[in-house]
C-alpha positions in Angstrom: -3.0 7.2 -15.7 -6.5 8.0 -14.3 -9.6 5.8 -14.5 -9.5 2.8 -16.9 -11.1 -0.8 -17.0 -8.8 -3.5 -15.9 -10.2 -6.8 -17.1 -10.7 -9.3 -13.7 -8.2 -12.1 -13.6 -10.6 -14.5 -11.5 -13.6 -13.7 -9.1 -14.1 -15.8 -6.3 -17.9 -16.9 -4.2 -16.1 -14.8 -1.1 -14.5 -12.1 -0.4 -10.7 -11.9 -0.9 -8.5 -10.7 1.6 -5.0 -12.1 0.8 -3.1 -13.0 -2.2 0.3 -15.1 -3.0 2.6 -16.0 -5.3 4.6 -19.5 -5.6 7.7 -18.7 -7.2 9.0 -22.2 -8.1 5.3 -22.8 -9.6 3.7 -19.6 -10.5 0.3 -20.9 -8.9 -1.5 -17.9 -7.0 -2.9 -18.7 -3.8 -5.7 -16.5 -3.0 -7.7 -16.7 0.3 -10.4 -15.6 2.4 -14.2 -16.0 3.1 -17.5 -14.4 4.9 -16.4 -15.8 8.4 -18.8 -17.7 10.9 -22.1 -16.0 10.1 -24.5 -18.6 8.0 -25.1 -16.2 5.4 -23.8 -19.2 2.8 -20.3 -17.5 1.7 -18.1 -19.9 2.1 -15.0 -19.8 4.0 -11.6 -21.1 1.2 -8.4 -20.8 0.0 -8.0 -21.0 -3.8 -5.0 -22.5 -5.7 -4.9 -21.0 -9.2 -2.8 -21.8 -12.4 -1.8 -18.2 -14.0 -0.8 -18.5 -17.8 -0.1 -15.7 -20.3 -2.0 -16.0 -23.4 -0.7 -13.8 -26.4 1.7 -10.5 -25.3 -0.7 -8.7 -23.6 -3.6 -11.2 -22.1 -3.3 -13.4 -19.0 -6.1 -16.3 -17.9 -6.1 -18.3 -14.8 -7.4 -21.5 -13.8 -9.0 -22.6 -10.4 -7.2 -26.1 -9.6 -8.0 -26.8 -6.3 -10.4 -25.3 -3.4 -9.5 -25.8 -0.1 -12.8 -25.3 2.3 -11.7 -24.0 5.6 -15.5 -24.7 6.6 -16.4 -21.6 9.4 -13.1 -19.6 9.8 -12.4 -17.2 7.5 -8.9 -16.7 6.1 -7.6 -13.3 6.6 -3.6 -13.1 5.8 -1.4 -15.6 4.5 2.4 -16.0 4.3 4.3 -18.6 2.1 7.2 -20.6 3.0 8.1 -23.0 0.0 5.5 -25.7 0.0 3.7 -23.9 3.5 0.9 -21.6 4.0 0.5 -19.5 7.4 -3.0 -18.4 7.5 -4.4 -16.3 9.8 -8.0 -17.7 11.2 -9.7 -15.3 13.7 -7.1 -15.4 16.8 -5.0 -18.6 15.2 -2.2 -19.3 13.0 -3.6 -22.5 10.9 0.0 -24.1 8.9 -1.1 -26.2 6.2 1.3 -27.8 3.1 0.2 -28.4 -0.7 1.5 -30.4 -2.8 1.6 -29.8 -6.4 1.6 -32.6 -8.9 0.7 -33.4 -12.7 -0.9 -36.5 -12.9 -1.8 -37.4 -16.9 -5.2 -38.8 -17.6 -6.3 -40.4 -21.2 -9.2 -38.0 -22.3 -12.2 -40.4 -23.2 -13.7 -40.4 -26.4 -16.4 -37.6 -27.0 -20.0 -38.2 -28.3 -19.0 -37.0 -31.8 -15.8 -38.8 -31.8 -13.4 -35.6 -31.0 -11.8 -35.4 -27.9 -12.0 -32.1 -26.1 -10.1 -30.2 -23.3 -12.1 -28.2 -20.7 -10.7 -26.6 -17.5 -12.6 -26.5 -14.2 -12.9 -23.0 -14.0 -11.5 -20.5 -16.4 -11.2 -16.8 -15.9 -9.9 -15.2 -18.8 -8.0 -11.9 -19.1 -10.5 -10.0 -21.1 -13.3 -10.8 -19.2 -14.5 -14.3 -20.8 -17.3 -16.1 -19.3 -16.5 -18.7 -16.8 -16.1 -22.6 -18.4 -18.0 -25.0 -15.9 -17.5 -28.7 -16.0 -20.6 -29.9 -17.5 -19.9 -33.4 -15.5 -19.5 -35.1 -18.3 -16.4 -38.0 -18.0 -15.6 -37.6 -21.5 -14.5 -34.6 -21.5 -10.9 -34.3 -19.4 -7.7 -32.5 -19.7 -4.7 -34.6 -20.9 -2.4 -33.2 -18.0 -4.9 -32.3 -14.6 -2.6 -30.3 -12.4 -3.5 -31.6 -8.9 -3.1 -30.1 -5.5 -3.6 -31.6 -1.9 -3.9 -29.5 1.3 -2.7 -31.2 4.2 -3.2 -29.4 7.6 0.3 -29.7 10.0 -0.6 -27.3 12.9 -2.3 -24.3 14.7 -1.4 -22.1 17.5 -3.2 -19.3 19.0 -1.5 -16.2 18.0 -3.9 -13.7 19.5 -5.1 -13.7 22.9 -7.6 -10.8 22.7 -10.4 -11.6 25.3 -12.9 -9.7 23.8 -12.3 -10.2 20.0 -8.9 -12.5 18.9 -8.1 -11.6 15.3 -4.4 -12.1 13.5 -3.4 -9.1 12.1 -0.3 -9.7 10.4 1.8 -13.3 9.5 5.0 -13.3 7.9 8.1 -16.0 7.7 11.7 -15.1 8.4 13.8 -14.7 5.1 15.7 -17.8 6.1 13.0 -19.5 6.7 13.4 -20.6 10.9 10.9 -18.5 12.2 7.5 -17.6 12.0 5.9 -14.5 13.3 2.5 -13.1 13.9 0.9 -10.1 15.7 -2.6 -9.2 16.5 -5.4 -7.0 18.4 -3.6 -7.5 21.3 -0.9 -6.0 20.7 1.5 -8.8 21.0 4.3 -10.4 18.9 4.7 -13.5 18.6 7.4 -15.8 17.7 7.6 -19.2 16.5 10.5 -21.4 15.5 9.6 -22.8 12.2 9.3 -25.8 11.8 9.0 -26.9 15.5 6.7 -24.1 16.4 8.4 -23.8 19.9 7.4 -20.2 20.8 10.8 -17.9 21.0 9.1 -14.8 21.6 5.9 -13.2 23.1 6.5 -9.5 24.1 3.7 -6.5 24.2 5.0 -4.7 21.0 2.2 -2.0 20.9 -0.3 -0.5 23.3 -2.9 -1.2 20.4 -3.4 -3.0 18.0 -0.5 -4.3 15.0 -1.2 -3.2 11.8 2.1 -4.7 10.3 5.6 -6.4 10.8 8.6 -7.3 9.1 11.9 -9.1 9.5 15.1 -8.4 7.7 17.6 -10.7 6.5 19.4 -9.9 10.0 16.8 -10.7 12.0 15.9 -7.2 12.7 12.0 -7.0 13.3 10.2 -3.8 12.5 6.7 -3.3 13.6 3.5 -1.0 13.2 0.9 -0.3 15.4 -2.1 1.8 15.6 -0.5 3.8 18.4 1.5 6.2 16.4 4.9 4.1 16.4 7.1 2.0 14.0 9.6 0.2 16.3 12.7 -1.7 15.5 13.0 -5.0 17.4 16.8 -7.2 18.4 14.7 -10.6 19.5 12.2 -9.0 22.1 14.2 -6.0 22.9 13.3 -2.5 21.2 16.3 -1.4 19.7 14.7 1.9 18.2 12.0 3.7 17.5 11.5 5.3 13.8 10.5 9.1 13.5 9.4 9.7 9.8 8.8 13.6 10.9 12.5 14.4 10.0 11.7 14.2 6.5 8.2 16.4 7.0 9.2 19.1 9.7 5.7 20.9 11.1 3.6 17.9 11.0 2.0 16.6 14.4 3.2 13.8 16.2 -0.5 12.6 15.7 -1.7 13.5 12.5 -0.2 10.5 10.5 0.0 6.7 12.2 1.8 4.0 10.0 0.1 1.8 8.4 2.5 -0.9 6.5 6.3 -1.6 6.3 8.4 -3.8 3.7 11.8 -4.4 3.6 13.3 -4.3 0.3 16.0 -5.3 -1.8 18.5 -2.1 -3.6 18.7 -3.7 -7.3 22.4 -3.8 -8.1 23.5 -3.9 -4.8 23.7 -6.6 -2.9 25.1 -5.4 0.4 22.4 -2.5 0.2 18.5 -2.7 1.7 15.9 -0.5 2.2 12.6 -0.1 4.7 9.5 1.2 3.2 6.5 2.2 5.7 3.3 4.1 4.8 1.8 6.6 6.4 -1.9 7.6 6.6 -3.6 10.7 8.0 -5.7 9.6 11.6 -8.5 11.8 10.9 -10.2 12.3 7.5 -10.9 15.9 6.9 -13.3 17.4 4.3 -10.2 18.4 1.9 -7.9 14.8 2.5 -4.7 15.1 3.2 -2.3 13.2 0.9 -0.4 9.5 2.5 3.5 9.7 2.8 5.5 6.7 1.5 9.0 7.2 3.3 12.0 5.1 2.4 14.8 4.3 5.3 18.1 2.5 5.2 17.4 -1.0 6.1 21.0 -1.5 8.2 20.7 2.1 10.1 17.1 2.9 9.7 17.6 6.6 9.1 15.4 8.1 6.8 16.3 8.9 3.1 13.4 10.5 1.4 9.5 11.0 1.7 6.8 11.3 -0.8 2.9 12.0 -0.9 1.5 9.1 -2.8 -2.1 10.8 -3.1 -5.1 11.6 -0.5 -6.9 7.8 -0.8 -5.9 6.2 2.1 -3.4 3.1 1.3 -4.3 -0.3 2.9 -1.6 -2.4 1.9 2.0 -2.3 0.4 4.3 -4.6 -1.0 7.7 -4.8 -2.6 9.2 -7.1 -5.4 12.0 -8.8 -5.5 14.3 -6.8 -6.8 13.7 -4.1 -4.7 12.7 -1.8 -7.9 8.9 -1.2 -7.2 6.6 -0.5 -4.3 3.3 -1.9 -4.8 -0.2 -0.1 -3.6 -3.7 -0.6 -2.8 -6.0 1.9 -1.3 -9.7 1.6 0.3 -11.5 3.1 -2.2 -10.3 0.2 -4.5 -7.5 1.9 -6.4 -4.0 0.2 -7.6 -0.6 2.3 -8.0 3.1 0.9 -8.8 6.2 3.1 -7.6 9.8 3.3 -8.8 11.6 2.4 -5.5 14.5 4.5 -5.9 12.9 8.2 -6.7 9.0 6.9 -5.1 7.5 8.3 -8.6 4.6 6.6 -9.4 4.6 4.9 -12.7 1.3 2.9 -12.7 -1.9 4.5 -11.4 -5.8 2.8 -11.8 -8.5 4.7 -10.2 -10.9 2.6 -8.5 -9.7 -0.5 -10.4 -11.8 -2.1 -7.7 -15.3 -1.2 -6.3 -14.2 -1.6 -2.5 -10.8 -1.8 0.0 -7.8 -3.6 -1.9 -6.8 -6.3 1.0 -3.5 -7.5 -1.0 -1.2 -7.1 -3.7 2.0 -9.2 -4.6 3.9 -8.8 -7.4 4.9 -12.0 -9.5 8.0 -13.3 -8.3 11.8 -12.6 -9.8 12.2 -16.6 -10.3 12.5 -18.0 -13.5 8.5 -19.1 -13.4 7.7 -15.7 -12.4 9.4 -14.1 -15.9 8.5 -16.3 -18.2 4.7 -15.4 -17.0 5.9 -11.5 -16.8 6.9 -11.7 -20.5 8.2 -9.0 -21.7 6.7 -6.2 -18.7 8.7 -4.2 -16.5 6.5 -6.1 -13.8 3.4 -7.4 -13.0 1.7 -7.3 -10.0 -1.7 -9.1 -8.4 -4.5 -7.6 -6.4 -7.3 -8.6 -4.6 -10.3 -6.7 -2.9 -13.5 -7.4 -1.2 -15.2 -7.7 -3.8 -14.2 -11.0 -4.5 -12.4 -10.1 -7.9 -8.4 -10.7 -8.3 -6.8 -8.6 -10.8 -3.3 -8.3 -12.6 -1.8 -4.9 -13.5 1.0 -5.4 -16.2 3.9 -2.4 -16.1 5.4 -1.9 -19.8 8.6 -1.4 -20.2 9.9 1.9 -20.4 11.3 2.9 -23.6 14.5 4.5 -23.4 16.9 5.6 -26.3 20.5 4.7 -26.9 23.1 7.5 -26.1 24.1 7.4 -29.8 21.1 8.3 -31.2 20.3 11.1 -29.3 23.4 13.0 -30.1 22.9 11.5 -34.0 19.7 13.4 -33.6 21.2 16.6 -32.0 24.0 16.7 -34.8 20.9 16.1 -37.7 19.0 19.3 -36.2 21.9 21.3 -35.6 22.9 20.6 -39.6 19.3 21.2 -40.3 19.4 24.7 -38.2 22.3 26.2 -40.3 20.5 25.0 -43.5 17.3 27.1 -42.9 19.3 29.8 -41.8 21.7 30.3 -44.7 18.2 29.4 -46.6 16.4 32.7 -44.8 19.8 35.3 -44.8 22.0 34.3 -47.1 25.7 35.0 -46.1 24.7 34.0 -42.6 28.1 32.1 -42.5 
């Protein structure tokens, strides 16, 4: 662990704010942009094809770039083939279609057919391959992405600077949830987009929200509170200080929240929250992760997670791993059971990590992951997308440990007999 070089999987021509992975196809969807300012920086959603090259190397190919004109894409949620994107104070829904079209490669000038991708980023820092414009260089199978706009709703009504901060689909895909700088949570029925709830959840802007399979909504605001809601009614407020007595009420604020499954326990559920210092001191205090029972919402464990301020949180599909990104560009993976750090790369990105996402626990996701225990994507304002892999932790079988112990005892006895005749 520590400072090391992680190869860039892909580099976009604009700052990246979100990354998601389609479980079925394995498509990586990255989004971002430069906003409405006339700087020449584009705003777009890019669709990447992730491939494993060998055992430990990966590459990403740009399949399609969907231009969003003057609107930067700040946050993204994915539900099957529908993407919900936060653009300023609105939530824009798009539908994408991934199809394979076969084309015959024309003969090259030297009589040999060639294959070339539109843009390829290799895991070992290969230079991008750009289309030469020569119609003779075609792929046998070209992945086609079609993106169509579905609808758009106003998700933040801040009169000064409206901005949707977070968007989520409910686990059963029946609801779309948004939160913004006006402190309101808006719940929309999906796919009709009929507004179901609109309520003031926090006095300040909403940082994060998530919904459990039982439709319990948890919201995190900059007003130091983390709240549990049943519909639009407040059920309870969480107090992580119970696990850390002596910490002042407004010394830390909640930054992120995520529900997660429990491996090998189908009925169990966990909630994870991240707490960051409200003010930065010359000697930075640590950030904390808290694990809660996802049904009773009682705190189970709190652990420090370094002095780098956490900027984003993700939980793997199995609930085994937590992924963290920081404002200094560092990336970490923790084991959810004990909140122990397993992987850490200091300043892997040059600036704040805006989103992280594990490869899904689907057939395609497991195929891409290979023999690694976990693989997590990270994106940052530095326009880079990286892939972090967690190697399998080697474990010795119990019989091998017992045999080794027995052999060591025999060797010690023989050594003592040799040094001290008549020892036994």
